[in-house]
N, C-alpha and C positions, 0 to 999 in steps of 0.2 A: 414243166417249168413255165411255160407260157401262161397257164392258168394261175400259177402262183404269183407271177409278176403282175398280172392284171388284178388279182385280188388285193395285193399290197398297194398298188397304185390307187385303187378305188377306195379302200377302207383304212389304210394306215398312214398314208403320206399326209403331211400337214398341207392344208389347202392355202392357196394365196387368195387374198381379197381381190376378186375380179375387177371391181371398180378401181381399186388402187393400181392394179396392173394396167388396165386400159388407160387410165389417166397418165401413167408413167410412159407407156408406149406412144401415146399421142403427143407427148411433150416435144419440144424442139430438140433437146439432147437427152434422150432417155438413158444413155450410157453414163450420164453424170449422176443419176440416182443410185443410191446404195443398193436398192432392190434389184436393179437391172441385171447385173452379173450374177447375183445370188439366185435370181429367178431362172436364168439361163442354165447355170451350173446344175441346179436342182432338176430342171427338165431333162437335161442331157443325162444326168446320173440315173434317172429312173426310166430312161429309154424313150422319152417323148421328144424325139429328134425333130419331127415335123413342126411341133409347136415351138421348139427352141429356134428353129430356122425362121419361122414367121416372126418371132420376137427380134431376132438378129437383123432382119430386114429394116427394122426401125432405127438402127444405129445411124446417127446423124451423118457419119462419113459415107455410109452406103447410100443413104438418100441423096446426099450431095453428088456422089459419083454417078448415080443413075440420072440425075437432073442434067449434069454436064453432057452425058452421052446422048441424051435425047435432043440436044440443041443442034443447030446446023453446024457442019464441019468447020465453017469459017468463023464461028463465034468465039473460039478459044485457040490458044497456041497449040499447034499440032503435037508438040512434045508433051504438053500437059494432058491432052486428050489420050495420047498413047499410054502415058503413065497411069491415068485413071482406068483405061481399058484393061491394062495388065492387072491392076488390082481387082477389078470386077471379075476378070477371068479367074483370078485366084480365089475369089469368093465362090464362084460357080463350082470350082473343084470341091470346096468344103460342102457346098449345098448338095452336090451329087452324092457325096459320101453319106450325108445325112439321109437322103431319100432312098438309099440302097442298103441301109443297115439291116443285116440279118439277125435282129434281136428277138429274143423270146417275148411274146406279148405284143409284138408289133412296134411301130415307130411313133405311135401316139396313143393317147388314152381314150380316143373316140369310142372304142369298142370294148372297154373294160367291163361294162355291164352285160352286153350280149354280143359276142364276137360275130360280126358280119362284114368281112373284109371285101373291099373292092380289089380284085386281083388285077395287077397291072399287066401290060403286054410284054414287058421286058422280064425275062426270067429272074434276073438279079433283084428286081423289085419285089419278087415273091419269095425270096429265100427265107424270110422270117417265118413262113408257114411250115418250114421243116421242124419247128419246135412244137407244133400243135399236136395234141394227143386226142383231140376230138374233132368231129366234123365242124367245119366253119361255114355256116350258111349252106350253100349248095356245093361247097368244095369238099372233097374227100380228105380224110386224114393223110397227111404227108409225113408224119413223124419219122424222123431219121436222125437220131442223136449224133451219130458219128459224122454224117454229112453236115449237119447243122453246126457242129463245133468246127469242122474244117472250113466251112464258109465264113464263120465268125472270125476265125484266125486269119484267113486270107484278107477279109475286110479290115481287120485291125492292123495288118501289115501295110495295107494301102493307106490307112489313116496315119500311121507313123511316117510313111514316106512323104505324104503331103505335109505333115507337121514339120518335117525337117527342111522342106524346100519351098514352102508357100510364102510369097512376098507379103501377103496381107497380114500374116502373123506378126511381122515386124512392125507394121503400122498400127495394129490393134493387138497388143500382147496378150490380152485376156483370151483371145482365140486359141492361144497355145494351151491354156487350161482346158478349154472346150475339147480340143483335139486330144489332149492327154486323157481326159475322161473317156472319150470315145475309144481310145486305143487300149484302155484297161489300166492306165497309170493313174492311181488315185492319191498320189503322194502330196499334191497341193490342194486337196479337196477336204473341206470340213463338212462332215455329214451331220445332219440335225436329228436323225433318228436311226434306229437299227433297221427299220424297214427301208429307208432311203439307201442305206449302205447295202442291204441285201439286194435291192433292185439293181444297183450298179453292178 
């Protein structure tokens, strides 16, 4: 399945105009662009969670929150700082889920042409390799479908838990759809092609 997902991402998914995406992400409020959430939903649907997370970091609220947290403690009301810190902590929860996703084909499309993964130190970061059916660079085959499905289900349970309790989802409701897609709930998603739906 990992090879199939990589093939579909590489050959069948509609590409986004890189210049348009860059321009949007560099704007003051990229989330106001119609393309922003569609781009993120599409990335998440096809398993490119690391790219989706990089795009999410450009959300104006998250930029603002990081700016506030980098200022001296006495520059803002302590209650405001604590509230912002809580929301940033909520974002870090989502970020960690994205970085630990045990998805077939990996968490980004960097290796869709020639899989050569950098294996992380944390075993959870490497769980996606359980879907591999061929040697990945210098790493041996780890293919274990039952264990891969078990890890995926455990991860999706964690996503559902975060989805129901995360404070940032109330502030940025579109994150609920992101987490829904990650948990396997596609009821609020419009797929643009059969290959996008298959990758999801």
